[in-house]
C-alpha positions, -999 to 999 in steps of 0.1 A, spaced: 621 -435 209 585 -419 205 557 -424 234 565 -414 263 546 -383 269 515 -405 259 518 -438 275 520 -414 307 489 -402 296 468 -429 292 479 -443 323 468 -413 338 506 -408 352 534 -378 354 551 -373 316 584 -382 341 566 -419 348 571 -421 307 605 -416 308 612 -433 333 596 -469 318 612 -457 282 644 -462 298 638 -498 313 624 -501 272 661 -491 256 674 -514 289 659 -548 274 667 -534 234 706 -527 245 702 -566 260 689 -579 232 717 -564 203 742 -592 206 715 -620 206 704 -605 175 733 -602 156 734 -563 153 765 -544 154 749 -508 158 717 -495 171 713 -460 173 691 -444 199 674 -410 193 674 -399 235 674 -357 232 672 -335 204 684 -302 198 645 -294 196 633 -310 229 649 -278 251 615 -259 244 603 -285 267 593 -270 305 622 -269 327 612 -295 351 606 -315 323 639 -313 310 654 -314 341 637 -348 347 657 -361 312 686 -347 322 688 -364 358 676 -397 337 703 -394 319 726 -396 348 716 -422 362 709 -446 335 749 -434 324 760 -441 360 738 -474 365 747 -487 333 784 -484 318 793 -516 340 767 -536 318 785 -519 287 814 -530 298 806 -564 308 786 -571 274 811 -559 255 792 -530 238 811 -499 224 788 -461 233 792 -437 207 773 -403 210 759 -382 178 751 -347 184 769 -315 201 769 -338 235 791 -312 250 765 -287 248 752 -310 279 761 -295 319 795 -301 322 790 -335 345 773 -353 323 800 -342 294 826 -357 318 805 -388 329 796 -392 285 835 -390 283 842 -414 308 820 -437 293 834 -431 259 867 -441 274 861 -469 289 842 -486 266 861 -477 232 872 -517 227 839 -527 225 824 -551 195 791 -536 187 784 -502 192 748 -484 208 748 -450 192 727 -422 213 716 -392 195 719 -362 222 713 -322 219 707 -343 182 692 -321 149 700 -337 116 708 -303 99 726 -287 122 750 -320 114 747 -311 79 753 -274 87 789 -286 107 802 -316 85 795 -287 53 815 -264 74 839 -289 82 843 -306 41 848 -270 33 878 -266 50 897 -294 36 893 -284 4 857 -290 -23 826 -300 -7 815 -333 -20 790 -365 -7 820 -382 0 836 -350 22 803 -343 43 800 -384 54 831 -382 63 828 -357 88 792 -365 99 790 -373 136 779 -409 122 815 -411 106 827 -443 107 794 -460 115 782 -489 92 757 -469 71 719 -469 78 698 -498 70 664 -496 90 651 -463 108 620 -476 133 597 -448 147 576 -462 174 541 -441 188 519 -444 150 542 -405 144 549 -408 105 580 -384 98 618 -380 106 612 -355 129 653 -337 122 668 -372 126 698 -383 109 687 -368 76 715 -376 51 719 -415 62 681 -421 54 684 -416 21 684 -449 8 676 -465 45 648 -488 45 616 -468 70 593 -488 92 563 -471 116 549 -485 140 520 -479 165 532 -492 197 548 -462 221 581 -461 234 582 -477 264 558 -510 255 582 -513 226 606 -543 234 627 -567 222 602 -589 208 589 -557 185 622 -551 170 630 -588 161 593 -582 136 612 -552 122 636 -574 114 618 -598 101 602 -575 76 635 -555 66 648 -592 54 617 -592 32 624 -561 20 642 -554 -19 667 -529 -15 679 -516 -51 688 -481 -38 670 -464 -69 679 -494 -93 656 -517 -112 
């Protein structure tokens, strides 16, 4: 979900306003999951590299997270959305960890999944999964996959990156092996369910061969 800062800069607003508008885009997108028939939507909310940002910006992001969990959890429950967190989210502030644990418990039986990457880095995930796989014996593709943060989720079909940047930025490196990718110029705060539907239409037109002919 890239482009919050640039969105704010173009409108001569503080970066915090860009992040807040980005949260609104998340809300609209989550509400569109059921009508579009999506089983799982994964959002890259906070990377392990984002700690390098100024303290004021990190604090604002953490406070937005607190507000979002508190305000939107009832809607998740009402709309049968299951929350799944990927990343080292237990390394966040204790009160946020407690809020997330409660949210995970209350949404555990949801039919559709919203996976949120928090304090996440793809390279660290692979190291973590390889260590766990080694503890169980031989390291294989299957043993690594079984120990990824995404274990139990559907395979990644489509990765969308907003804001015109064309890179993965350490996101779902293993899972992207055969995923389709779409890079769009739209800044995240302007990304709407209509943009998502266009992306799904684009995905539906692609032929996936997984290395075959």
